[in-house]
N, CA, C and O atoms as CSV, one atom per row, in Angstrom:
chain,resi,resn,atom,element,x,y,z
A,1,ALA,N,N,13.489,6.987,-1.897
A,1,ALA,CA,C,12.878,8.127,-2.555
A,1,ALA,C,C,11.510,7.726,-3.095
A,1,ALA,O,O,11.266,6.567,-3.431
A,2,LEU,N,N,10.643,8.699,-3.167
A,2,LEU,CA,C,9.299,8.445,-3.672
A,2,LEU,C,C,9.118,9.094,-5.033
A,2,LEU,O,O,9.628,10.184,-5.293
A,3,GLN,N,N,8.387,8.408,-5.889
A,3,GLN,CA,C,8.080,8.935,-7.211
A,3,GLN,C,C,6.893,9.887,-7.137
A,3,GLN,O,O,6.890,10.936,-7.781
A,4,ALA,N,N,5.889,9.520,-6.351
A,4,ALA,CA,C,4.674,10.338,-6.252
A,4,ALA,C,C,3.911,9.961,-4.993
A,4,ALA,O,O,4.154,8.922,-4.379
A,5,GLN,N,N,2.991,10.827,-4.630
A,5,GLN,CA,C,2.105,10.559,-3.507
A,5,GLN,C,C,0.703,10.965,-3.924
A,5,GLN,O,O,0.492,12.057,-4.451
A,6,ARG,N,N,-0.257,10.075,-3.682
A,6,ARG,CA,C,-1.652,10.398,-3.973
A,6,ARG,C,C,-2.427,10.263,-2.678
A,6,ARG,O,O,-2.862,9.170,-2.315
A,7,SER,N,N,-2.598,11.376,-1.984
A,7,SER,CA,C,-3.252,11.326,-0.678
A,7,SER,C,C,-4.719,10.929,-0.790
A,7,SER,O,O,-5.269,10.354,0.150
A,8,ARG,N,N,-5.365,11.221,-1.915
A,8,ARG,CA,C,-6.778,10.833,-2.059
A,8,ARG,C,C,-6.927,9.320,-2.062
A,8,ARG,O,O,-7.965,8.802,-1.650
A,9,ASP,N,N,-5.895,8.598,-2.525
A,9,ASP,CA,C,-5.913,7.133,-2.537
A,9,ASP,C,C,-5.159,6.533,-1.359
A,9,ASP,O,O,-5.134,5.312,-1.204
A,10,ASN,N,N,-4.540,7.375,-0.520
A,10,ASN,CA,C,-3.730,6.931,0.612
A,10,ASN,C,C,-2.616,5.991,0.155
A,10,ASN,O,O,-2.414,4.927,0.739
A,11,ILE,N,N,-1.895,6.393,-0.893
A,11,ILE,CA,C,-0.767,5.592,-1.369
A,11,ILE,C,C,0.431,6.485,-1.663
A,11,ILE,O,O,0.291,7.678,-1.932
A,12,VAL,N,N,1.598,5.883,-1.604
A,12,VAL,CA,C,2.819,6.515,-2.088
A,12,VAL,C,C,3.455,5.537,-3.063
A,12,VAL,O,O,3.338,4.322,-2.905
A,13,ILE,N,N,4.124,6.075,-4.063
A,13,ILE,CA,C,4.696,5.244,-5.122
A,13,ILE,C,C,6.215,5.322,-5.032
A,13,ILE,O,O,6.779,6.408,-5.165
A,14,PRO,N,N,6.892,4.191,-4.808
A,14,PRO,CA,C,8.348,4.188,-4.726
A,14,PRO,C,C,8.991,4.674,-6.026
A,14,PRO,O,O,8.386,4.577,-7.094
A,15,ALA,N,N,10.200,5.191,-5.935
A,15,ALA,CA,C,10.905,5.753,-7.095
A,15,ALA,C,C,11.109,4.722,-8.199
A,15,ALA,O,O,11.068,5.074,-9.378
A,16,ASN,N,N,11.327,3.470,-7.849
A,16,ASN,CA,C,11.585,2.434,-8.855
A,16,ASN,C,C,10.313,1.683,-9.257
A,16,ASN,O,O,10.397,0.588,-9.815
A,17,TRP,N,N,9.151,2.249,-8.985
A,17,TRP,CA,C,7.874,1.605,-9.269
A,17,TRP,C,C,7.651,1.458,-10.768
A,17,TRP,O,O,7.949,2.363,-11.547
A,18,GLN,N,N,7.126,0.310,-11.155
A,18,GLN,CA,C,6.729,0.035,-12.530
A,18,GLN,C,C,5.231,-0.264,-12.529
A,18,GLN,O,O,4.724,-0.815,-11.552
A,19,PRO,N,N,4.508,0.085,-13.599
A,19,PRO,CA,C,3.077,-0.221,-13.654
A,19,PRO,C,C,2.820,-1.699,-13.355
A,19,PRO,O,O,3.463,-2.583,-13.921
A,20,GLY,N,N,1.875,-1.943,-12.461
A,20,GLY,CA,C,1.557,-3.300,-12.048
A,20,GLY,C,C,2.210,-3.701,-10.733
A,20,GLY,O,O,1.772,-4.657,-10.093
A,21,ASP,N,N,3.266,-2.974,-10.317
A,21,ASP,CA,C,3.909,-3.245,-9.030
A,21,ASP,C,C,2.992,-2.808,-7.892
A,21,ASP,O,O,2.088,-1.995,-8.084
A,22,ASP,N,N,3.235,-3.353,-6.719
A,22,ASP,CA,C,2.491,-2.936,-5.538
A,22,ASP,C,C,2.856,-1.500,-5.175
A,22,ASP,O,O,3.950,-1.030,-5.487
A,23,VAL,N,N,1.935,-0.813,-4.516
A,23,VAL,CA,C,2.178,0.553,-4.043
A,23,VAL,C,C,2.252,0.527,-2.518
A,23,VAL,O,O,1.756,-0.402,-1.881
A,24,MET,N,N,2.870,1.545,-1.945
A,24,MET,CA,C,3.007,1.620,-0.492
A,24,MET,C,C,1.833,2.377,0.124
A,24,MET,O,O,1.272,3.288,-0.484
A,25,ILE,N,N,1.480,1.981,1.333
A,25,ILE,CA,C,0.440,2.659,2.101
A,25,ILE,C,C,1.130,3.356,3.269
A,25,ILE,O,O,1.736,2.685,4.104
A,26,PRO,N,N,1.054,4.693,3.351
A,26,PRO,CA,C,1.749,5.387,4.439
A,26,PRO,C,C,1.074,5.212,5.801
A,26,PRO,O,O,1.752,5.136,6.826
A,27,ILE,N,N,-0.253,5.147,5.811
A,27,ILE,CA,C,-1.010,5.023,7.061
A,27,ILE,C,C,-2.159,4.051,6.828
A,27,ILE,O,O,-2.917,4.198,5.870
A,28,LEU,N,N,-2.288,3.064,7.700
A,28,LEU,CA,C,-3.412,2.140,7.590
A,28,LEU,C,C,-4.682,2.807,8.101
A,28,LEU,O,O,-4.725,3.314,9.222
A,29,THR,N,N,-5.707,2.799,7.270
A,29,THR,CA,C,-7.008,3.302,7.703
A,29,THR,C,C,-7.732,2.192,8.465
A,29,THR,O,O,-7.261,1.055,8.507
A,30,LYS,N,N,-8.847,2.516,9.053
A,30,LYS,CA,C,-9.645,1.507,9.753
A,30,LYS,C,C,-10.048,0.398,8.781
A,30,LYS,O,O,-10.019,-0.782,9.131
A,31,GLU,N,N,-10.423,0.784,7.563
A,31,GLU,CA,C,-10.819,-0.192,6.550
A,31,GLU,C,C,-9.643,-1.087,6.153
A,31,GLU,O,O,-9.815,-2.289,5.951
A,32,ASP,N,N,-8.449,-0.500,6.043
A,32,ASP,CA,C,-7.255,-1.288,5.717
A,32,ASP,C,C,-6.979,-2.321,6.807
A,32,ASP,O,O,-6.662,-3.472,6.508
A,33,LYS,N,N,-7.098,-1.912,8.062
A,33,LYS,CA,C,-6.858,-2.825,9.181
A,33,LYS,C,C,-7.854,-3.973,9.167
A,33,LYS,O,O,-7.494,-5.115,9.452
A,34,GLU,N,N,-9.109,-3.674,8.835
A,34,GLU,CA,C,-10.124,-4.722,8.743
A,34,GLU,C,C,-9.821,-5.660,7.581
A,34,GLU,O,O,-9.984,-6.874,7.699
A,35,GLU,N,N,-9.376,-5.091,6.451
A,35,GLU,CA,C,-9.048,-5.916,5.282
A,35,GLU,C,C,-7.890,-6.865,5.574
A,35,GLU,O,O,-7.875,-7.990,5.074
A,36,LEU,N,N,-6.928,-6.430,6.368
A,36,LEU,CA,C,-5.787,-7.280,6.718
A,36,LEU,C,C,-6.225,-8.586,7.368
A,36,LEU,O,O,-5.512,-9.587,7.289
A,37,GLN,N,N,-7.383,-8.586,8.005
A,37,GLN,CA,C,-7.880,-9.763,8.709
A,37,GLN,C,C,-8.531,-10.785,7.777
A,37,GLN,O,O,-8.838,-11.898,8.204
A,38,THR,N,N,-8.746,-10.422,6.507
A,38,THR,CA,C,-9.414,-11.326,5.578
A,38,THR,C,C,-8.392,-12.096,4.741
A,38,THR,O,O,-7.325,-11.565,4.431
A,39,PRO,N,N,-8.703,-13.336,4.374
A,39,PRO,CA,C,-7.762,-14.135,3.577
A,39,PRO,C,C,-7.526,-13.575,2.170
A,39,PRO,O,O,-6.465,-13.806,1.590
A,40,GLU,N,N,-8.495,-12.846,1.617
A,40,GLU,CA,C,-8.345,-12.304,0.261
A,40,GLU,C,C,-7.771,-10.886,0.254
A,40,GLU,O,O,-7.874,-10.182,-0.751
A,41,SER,N,N,-7.174,-10.470,1.355
A,41,SER,CA,C,-6.611,-9.125,1.486
A,41,SER,C,C,-5.549,-8.847,0.423
A,41,SER,O,O,-4.719,-9.704,0.120
A,42,LYS,N,N,-5.588,-7.635,-0.140
A,42,LYS,CA,C,-4.580,-7.193,-1.106
A,42,LYS,C,C,-3.449,-6.449,-0.407
A,42,LYS,O,O,-2.520,-5.968,-1.056
A,43,ILE,N,N,-3.529,-6.356,0.917
A,43,ILE,CA,C,-2.529,-5.637,1.703
A,43,ILE,C,C,-1.564,-6.641,2.324
A,43,ILE,O,O,-1.978,-7.668,2.861
A,44,HIS,N,N,-0.284,-6.332,2.243
A,44,HIS,CA,C,0.723,-7.148,2.919
A,44,HIS,C,C,1.812,-6.228,3.436
A,44,HIS,O,O,1.978,-5.113,2.942
A,45,TYR,N,N,2.548,-6.691,4.422
A,45,TYR,CA,C,3.589,-5.832,4.972
A,45,TYR,C,C,4.865,-6.615,5.233
A,45,TYR,O,O,4.842,-7.813,5.513
A,46,ILE,N,N,5.968,-5.906,5.132
A,46,ILE,CA,C,7.284,-6.463,5.409
A,46,ILE,C,C,7.671,-6.118,6.844
A,46,ILE,O,O,8.254,-6.937,7.555
A,47,ASN,N,N,7.346,-4.920,7.253
A,47,ASN,CA,C,7.611,-4.427,8.593
A,47,ASN,C,C,6.546,-3.384,8.893
A,47,ASN,O,O,5.780,-3.021,7.999
A,48,TRP,N,N,6.476,-2.893,10.119
A,48,TRP,CA,C,5.427,-1.944,10.483
A,48,TRP,C,C,5.468,-0.673,9.649
A,48,TRP,O,O,4.452,0.011,9.526
A,49,TYR,N,N,6.606,-0.343,9.078
A,49,TYR,CA,C,6.733,0.882,8.283
A,49,TYR,C,C,6.769,0.619,6.774
A,49,TYR,O,O,6.917,1.558,5.992
A,50,MET,N,N,6.638,-0.632,6.360
A,50,MET,CA,C,6.631,-0.974,4.927
A,50,MET,C,C,5.385,-1.796,4.619
A,50,MET,O,O,5.409,-3.025,4.670
A,51,ILE,N,N,4.300,-1.100,4.300
A,51,ILE,CA,C,3.012,-1.731,4.039
A,51,ILE,C,C,2.679,-1.525,2.567
A,51,ILE,O,O,2.789,-0.413,2.049
A,52,PHE,N,N,2.274,-2.592,1.899
A,52,PHE,CA,C,2.017,-2.543,0.464
A,52,PHE,C,C,0.608,-2.998,0.138
A,52,PHE,O,O,0.007,-3.779,0.876
A,53,ARG,N,N,0.086,-2.501,-0.980
A,53,ARG,CA,C,-1.209,-2.922,-1.522
A,53,ARG,C,C,-0.997,-3.363,-2.962
A,53,ARG,O,O,-0.327,-2.685,-3.742
A,54,LYS,N,N,-1.580,-4.512,-3.304
A,54,LYS,CA,C,-1.514,-4.987,-4.685
A,54,LYS,C,C,-2.407,-4.116,-5.552
A,54,LYS,O,O,-3.516,-3.764,-5.151
A,55,GLN,N,N,-1.930,-3.769,-6.730
A,55,GLN,CA,C,-2.713,-2.977,-7.670
A,55,GLN,C,C,-3.671,-3.880,-8.435
A,55,GLN,O,O,-3.359,-5.041,-8.702
A,56,ASP,N,N,-4.818,-3.353,-8.780
A,56,ASP,CA,C,-5.812,-4.109,-9.565
A,56,ASP,C,C,-5.420,-4.163,-11.018
A,56,ASP,O,O,-6.134,-4.755,-11.829
C-alpha cells in the first residue's frame, strides 16, 4: 500500500514510510538513469520494480 504519491517529484511513499526513509520511484526518468551510472548516486534498486531514492 502507498501512503502518498507526488507526481511532481516522481516519487511514491510506502505506507510504512518514516521521515528520513528512502522513497520509491515509480518510473526512472532519463536523468535518473544517468544518475544511476555515477558513484555518488542516491538511487538504488532491489529489483526492476522496486527503485528507491535516498532523501536529503
